[in-house]
Structures are given as C-alpha cells and as structure tokens.
C-alpha positions in Angstrom: 0.0 0.0 0.0 1.4 3.4 -0.9 1.8 6.0 1.8 0.4 9.5 1.4 3.8 11.1 0.5 4.2 8.7 -2.5 0.6 9.2 -3.5 1.1 13.0 -3.5 3.4 12.6 -6.5 0.8 10.6 -8.4 -1.3 12.4 -11.1 -4.0 9.7 -10.5 -4.5 11.0 -7.0 -5.3 14.5 -8.2 -7.4 13.4 -11.1 -9.6 11.5 -8.6 -9.7 14.3 -6.1 -10.8 16.8 -8.7 -14.1 15.1 -9.1 -14.6 15.3 -5.3 -14.3 19.0 -4.9 -17.4 20.5 -3.4 -19.5 22.5 -5.9 -17.4 21.3 -8.9 -19.3 19.0 -11.2 -18.1 17.3 -14.4 -18.6 20.4 -16.6 -16.6 22.8 -14.4 -14.0 20.1 -13.7 -13.3 19.7 -17.4 -13.1 23.5 -17.8 -10.5 23.6 -15.0 -8.5 20.9 -16.6 -8.6 22.8 -19.9 -7.4 26.0 -18.2 -4.7 24.6 -16.0 -3.6 21.6 -18.0 -3.7 19.1 -15.1 -5.5 18.5 -11.9 -2.4 18.7 -9.6 -2.0 22.5 -10.2 -5.5 23.1 -8.9 -4.6 21.6 -5.5 -1.1 23.1 -5.2 -2.0 26.7 -5.9 -2.5 29.0 -2.9 -6.0 30.2 -2.3 -4.9 33.7 -3.4 -3.5 32.5 -6.7 -6.5 30.2 -7.4 -8.8 33.2 -6.7 -6.8 35.3 -9.1 -6.8 32.7 -11.9 -10.5 31.8 -11.6 -12.1 34.9 -10.3 -13.6 32.9 -7.4 -14.3 34.5 -4.0 -12.3 33.3 -1.0 -15.5 31.7 0.4 -15.9 29.7 -2.8 -12.4 28.4 -2.7 -12.7 27.4 1.0 -15.9 25.6 0.2 -14.0 23.4 -2.3 -12.5 21.5 0.6 -9.4 20.5 -1.3 -7.7 18.7 1.6 -10.8 16.6 2.2 -11.0 15.7 -1.5 -7.4 14.5 -1.5 -8.0 12.3 1.5 -11.0 10.8 -0.1 -9.0 10.2 -3.3 -6.2 8.6 -1.3 -8.6 6.0 0.0 -9.9 5.2 -3.5 -6.4 4.8 -4.9 -5.5 2.4 -2.2 -8.7 0.4 -2.8 -8.0 0.3 -6.5 -4.5 -1.1 -5.9 -5.8 -3.8 -3.6 -8.5 -4.9 -6.0 -6.7 -4.5 -9.4 -8.9 -1.7 -10.5 -7.8 0.7 -13.3 -8.3 4.4 -13.0 -8.9 6.2 -16.3 -8.5 10.0 -16.1 -10.2 12.5 -18.4 -6.8 13.3 -20.1 -5.7 9.6 -20.5 -5.5 8.1 -23.9 -7.6 5.2 -22.7 -10.5 7.5 -21.7 -13.5 6.8 -24.0 -13.2 9.4 -26.7 -16.9 9.2 -27.6 -17.8 10.0 -24.0 -15.3 12.8 -23.9 -17.4 14.6 -26.5 -20.2 14.9 -23.9 -19.9 18.1 -21.8 -21.0 16.3 -18.7 -18.6 13.4 -19.0 -17.1 12.1 -15.7 -13.6 13.3 -14.9 -12.5 9.8 -13.8 -13.7 6.3 -14.5 -12.9 3.1 -12.7 -12.7 -0.2 -14.6 -12.1 -3.8 -13.9 -11.4 -6.3 -16.6 -9.9 -6.4 -20.1 -11.6 -3.8 -22.3 -10.9 -1.3 -25.1 -13.2 1.6 -24.6 -12.1 3.2 -27.9 -12.7 0.2 -30.2 -14.0 1.0 -33.7 -17.6 0.0 -33.1 -19.4 0.4 -29.7 -23.2 -0.1 -29.2 -25.4 0.1 -26.1 -28.3 -2.2 -25.7 -30.9 -1.3 -23.1 -34.5 -2.3 -22.1 -36.9 -3.3 -19.4 -36.0 -5.3 -16.3 -39.2 -7.3 -17.0 -38.2 -8.8 -20.3 -40.9 -10.8 -22.1 -40.4 -13.8 -24.5 -40.7 -11.2 -27.3 -37.8 -9.3 -25.9 -35.7 -12.5 -25.3 -36.2 -13.4 -29.0 -35.1 -9.9 -30.1 -32.0 -9.9 -27.9 -31.0 -13.4 -28.9 -31.3 -12.6 -32.7 -29.5 -9.3 -32.3 -26.5 -10.7 -30.4 -26.2 -13.6 -32.9 -25.9 -11.2 -35.7 -23.1 -9.2 -33.9 -20.8 -12.3 -33.8 -17.7 -11.5 -35.8 -18.5 -7.8 -36.2 -15.7 -6.6 -33.9 -18.1 -4.6 -31.7 -18.1 -3.8 -28.0 -21.6 -4.2 -26.4 -22.5 -2.0 -23.4 -25.3 -2.4 -21.0 -26.1 -1.8 -17.3 -25.9 -5.3 -15.7 -29.5 -4.9 -14.4 -32.2 -7.5 -14.5 -34.0 -8.3 -17.7 -32.6 -7.0 -21.0 -29.2 -6.0 -19.6 -28.3 -9.3 -18.0 -29.4 -11.3 -21.1 -27.3 -9.0 -23.3 -24.2 -9.6 -21.2 -24.8 -13.4 -20.9 -25.2 -13.9 -24.6 -22.1 -11.8 -25.4 -20.0 -13.9 -23.0 -21.4 -17.0 -24.6 -20.7 -15.8 -28.1 -17.2 -14.3 -27.4 -18.4 -10.7 -27.9 -16.6 -8.1 -25.7 -19.2 -6.6 -23.3 -19.0 -3.9 -20.6 -21.4 -3.4 -17.7 -21.7 0.2 -16.5 -22.6 0.3 -12.8 -24.6 2.8 -10.7 -22.4 2.1 -7.6 -18.8 1.4 -6.6 -16.7 -1.6 -7.5 -16.7 -2.9 -4.0 -20.0 -4.7 -4.8 -22.1 -6.2 -7.5 -25.8 -5.2 -7.8 -27.9 -7.2 -8.3 -25.8 -9.7 -6.3 -27.1 -12.6 -8.4 -25.1 -11.3 -11.3 -21.7 -11.6 -9.5 -20.5 -14.7 -11.4 -21.5 -13.1 -14.7 -19.6 -10.0 -13.8 -16.5 -12.1 -13.1 -16.9 -13.9 -16.4 -17.3 -10.6 -18.3 -13.9 -9.4 -17.1 -12.1 -11.9 -19.4 -13.4 -10.1 -22.5 -14.8 -6.8 -21.3 -15.6 -6.0 -17.7 -17.1 -3.4 -15.4 -17.0 0.4 -15.5 -18.2 3.1 -13.1 -17.6 6.7 -12.0 -18.6 5.9 -8.4 -16.2 5.5 -5.5 -15.9 2.3 -3.5 -18.6 2.4 -0.8 -21.2 4.1 -3.1 -24.5 2.2 -2.8 -26.8 1.5 -5.7 -29.1 4.4 -4.8 -31.9 5.4 -7.2 -30.4 8.7 -8.1 -27.2 7.1 -9.3 -28.7 5.3 -12.3 -29.6 8.3 -14.5 -25.9 9.3 -14.0 -24.9 5.8 -15.0 -27.2 6.0 -18.1 -25.4 9.0 -19.5 -22.2 6.9 -19.7 -24.1 4.1 -21.4 -25.4 6.5 -24.0 -22.3 8.7 -24.3 -19.7 6.0 -24.8 -21.4 4.3 -27.8 -22.0 5.0 -31.4 -25.6 3.8 -31.2 -28.1 2.9 -28.5 -30.7 0.2 -29.1 -33.9 0.0 -27.0 -35.4 -3.5 -27.0 -38.4 -3.2 -24.7 -39.5 -0.4 -22.4 -42.4 1.3 -20.8 -43.1 4.9 -21.7 -41.0 6.0 -18.7 -37.9 4.5 -17.2 -34.2 4.2 -17.4 -34.2 2.9 -21.0 -36.1 6.0 -22.2 -33.7 8.2 -20.3 -30.8 6.6 -21.9 -32.4 7.0 -25.4 -33.1 10.7 -24.7 -29.5 11.2 -23.6 -28.2 9.5 -26.7 -30.3 11.8 -28.8 -28.9 14.8 -26.8 -25.4 13.5 -27.5 -26.2 13.3 -31.3 -25.9 9.5 -31.3 -27.9 7.1 -33.4 -30.9 5.6 -31.5 -32.8 2.5 -32.6 -35.8 0.8 -31.2 -37.8 -2.4 -31.9 -41.5 -1.8 -32.4 -44.1 -3.9 -30.7 -47.8 -4.6 -30.4 -49.6 -1.4 -29.3 -51.2 -3.3 -26.5 -47.9 -4.5 -25.0 -47.0 -2.2 -22.1 -43.3 -3.0 -22.6 -43.4 -1.9 -26.2 -45.1 1.4 -25.5 -41.8 3.3 -24.9 -40.2 1.9 -28.1 -43.3 2.7 -30.1 -43.3 6.3 -28.8 -39.6 6.8 -29.5 -40.2 5.7 -33.1 -43.4 7.7 -33.5 -41.7 10.9 -32.2 -38.7 10.4 -34.5 -36.4 9.9 -31.5 -35.4 6.4 -32.7 -35.1 4.6 -36.0 -37.2 1.5 -36.4 -35.4 -1.8 -36.7 -36.8 -5.3 -37.0 -33.7 -7.5 -36.7 -30.0 -7.5 -36.1 -29.3 -7.6 -39.8 -31.5 -4.5 -40.2 -29.5 -2.7 -37.5 -26.2 -3.6 -39.2 -27.5 -2.5 -42.6 -28.7 0.9 -41.2 -25.3 1.4 -39.6 -23.7 0.5 -43.0 -21.5 -2.0 -41.3 -22.3 -4.6 -44.0 -20.3 -2.3 -46.4 -17.1 -2.3 -44.4 -14.2 -4.0 -46.0 -12.1 -6.1 -43.6 -9.7 -7.3 -46.3 -8.7 -4.0 -47.9 -5.5 -4.6 -49.9 -2.4 -2.9 -48.6 -1.9 -1.0 -51.9 -5.0 0.4 -53.6 -5.0 2.1 -57.0 -6.1 5.7 -56.7 -7.1 7.7 -59.8 -5.5 11.0 -58.9 -2.4 12.3 -57.2 -2.8 12.7 -53.5 -1.5 15.7 -51.5 0.9 15.1 -48.6 -1.9 15.5 -46.1 -4.2 13.2 -48.0 -1.6 10.5 -48.1 -1.4 10.7 -44.3 -5.1 10.0 -44.1 -5.1 7.2 -46.7 -2.1 5.5 -45.0 -4.1 5.3 -41.8 -7.3 4.1 -43.4 -5.5 1.2 -45.1 -5.6 -0.5 -41.7 -9.4 -0.4 -41.6 -12.2 2.0 -40.7 -11.3 4.8 -38.2 -13.2 7.5 -36.3 -12.3 11.1 -37.3 -10.9 11.7 -33.7 -8.4 8.8 -34.2 -7.4 10.1 -37.7 -6.8 13.6 -36.1 -4.6 12.2 -33.4 -2.6 9.9 -35.8 -2.1 12.5 -38.6 -1.8 15.6 -36.3 -4.2 17.4 -38.6 -6.6 19.9 -37.0 -10.4 18.9 -37.2 -11.3 21.7 -39.7 -8.5 20.8 -42.1 -9.3 17.1 -41.7 -12.9 17.6 -42.6 -12.0 19.4 -45.8 -9.5 16.7 -46.8 -12.0 13.9 -46.1 -14.7 15.7 -48.1 -12.3 15.9 -51.1 -11.2 12.3 -50.8 -14.9 11.2 -50.6 -15.8 13.2 -53.7 -13.0 11.4 -55.6 -14.1 8.0 -54.4 -11.0 7.4 -52.3 -12.7 7.1 -49.0 -16.3 6.3 -47.8 -18.1 7.8 -44.8 -19.7 5.5 -42.3 -22.1 6.3 -39.4 -20.6 7.7 -36.2 -18.0 10.0 -37.9 -16.0 7.0 -39.2 -14.3 6.6 -42.6 -12.9 3.7 -44.6 -11.3 3.3 -47.9 -13.7 3.6 -50.8 
C-alpha cells in the first residue's frame, strides 16, 4: 500500500480528487483541466493564486475543501491497488473518446477487466427489467448477428434485457462492458456476481462511483449518461413509456448518437416506450440484427482492404497521411486527427475531397474507410 507522500506525486490522486471538490461538477472540472492543463495544479495553488486565476471568491475556494477531497481520493487509490482496478482519467489516452465529446462526461472512470473503450464499433443495448419472451427473442437474434462484427456491447448489468445481453455476449465471445450505478466494491444485483466475473475476461465493469457508493436510485440516471455517451448507437429493445431505457435514449439523442428501437404490439406495455420513440422520431425503427447492421452500414465495411490500392488522382501530402491510416481499416475522425496531427477543420475538408473522388467512404458515427 502506498503511503500518502508517495501518493502526492501521483497524477492519479489529483485526477480522482478533482471530481470530489465541493461544488465542482463534471462540466466545471473539465473547464478547470482545460485552463490549468492538469488537476495537480488546482490543488497546489495557494487560495490567493487560485482566486486570481479563476475569479472565485475566498469563500468559494474554502468551500471546495481541497484537503478533504485529497484524503477521499487517497482511500480510492488504495482500494484500486488492492483490487486490481484501473483508473482512467479524463486526459488519459484510454478514456472513452466518444464519452469525452459529452460536456457532462465524468472526470475519472474506474474499470475492472480487459476492455478497449475506444474500439472502432461500440453499441449500447438497453431495455426493461421485466423482459418478455418477445424481448428475449429480439436480444438473442441481435447478439447472434453481432458475432464477428468486432463490436463492443455496453449495457447496465441490471435484471432483464441488460443481463441477457451480457450473458449472450459472454457465450458468443463478444466483448461486453457493464456500466454500474455504484462502486466496484460490490455487484448489484448480487445474483449477477458470477456473470460480472466472467465478463472481465473479455470486457468488464465500468463506473464513475467511488468504493462504498451504494446503488441508490439517483445514481442510475448518471450511469445512463455513460451508457449513452460512450457508444456510437443505442438500441432499445423493450421499455415502458417511462424509465431508465427511455432516459438513456433521450441522452443518446442529446449527444447526437444514433438511436434505434424495436416496435411492438400497441397493447404491449413494454413496447409502448419503443413505439413512442419511433413515432416521435427519436429512434429509428429496426426489426432485426441484420436490419441494424444495414442501417449502420457495417455490412459495407471491407475487412480485407488490400495494402496497396490504385487511386485515380495524385494525393497531396496530407491526403496521403489520411489514406495510410485508413488502409488499416475504418477509423473515427478523432483517431485520424490524433494519428495525422491534422486539425479537425483541415481534416474535414480533406476527407470531403477524398470522398468526392471516391478514395474514402463515410460510415455512421463519424467514421471513414477506404472507398
């Protein structure tokens, strides 16, 4: 176990503590990171300097309770070390890039397992806890069609649709992540503990909540924003008109993500939410896994693109950078930006030109592949 002096030199400690400052939510925390470059500076500055830099009153700075936040963070770091839990800070390369696009994204995430939160394709599947035979049929067919698609499937490890999604993914060898509404010191519902263990071989568990946080009702809408924000698309299987699944779908729409829903009999209470999403143009209607894959244009993706491809016109230096990256397979524009060091505006112009000339092809979710 690390002692406090050693921990004080760890960026992880300050990243965790930033999220514990009183009166500082995710939005303001990300603004502070942007201003100061790192969390450590915020804790090392004198009250006078911090007031000068932020314009905050002395009372506001005292109310932050920086020392208390550091002590809480120390306990979490020690817990993580004891239980092989990874800490993913907002500025880490492993932080989910899709989630980072959401202004209310958590500053720190805790994970347990073996997962790539920035894989090329990520979907969230949500639905009622009271899954019906109709819902079971839908989920089974959907997951069957995702085999071999190189996709990460996210859900909430709850009863009903969630647990079936995770179970089938484990059985089919599809990476799956359960986003929790509590700390990693427990599994809720407890009956899903063995499944949670099995998921960690190819996926795992993810949460923003500290150890000791109970699965209280108010935590689950916060959990749902992660489920919606970290995926390219959210699929609603069965749902009442109100509930967690509808909240997740609404959040996904707010984040400009694709939302899909399965329709159902108008007399089915657990189809009413899906039907309303479709009727109100808040979700695209799908009737099968193949239908979903077609609407995402995943069936067009080339997994065997030849290493050298004949191109009908001479590429610029910047265009060659983009093409060299896409020869490996489809990529999100954020990934292309990072790898080519092109700014987003310049990249968009270049991609548009390449698309016009048939060199590249746009896919859903701001992704591109060779044309």
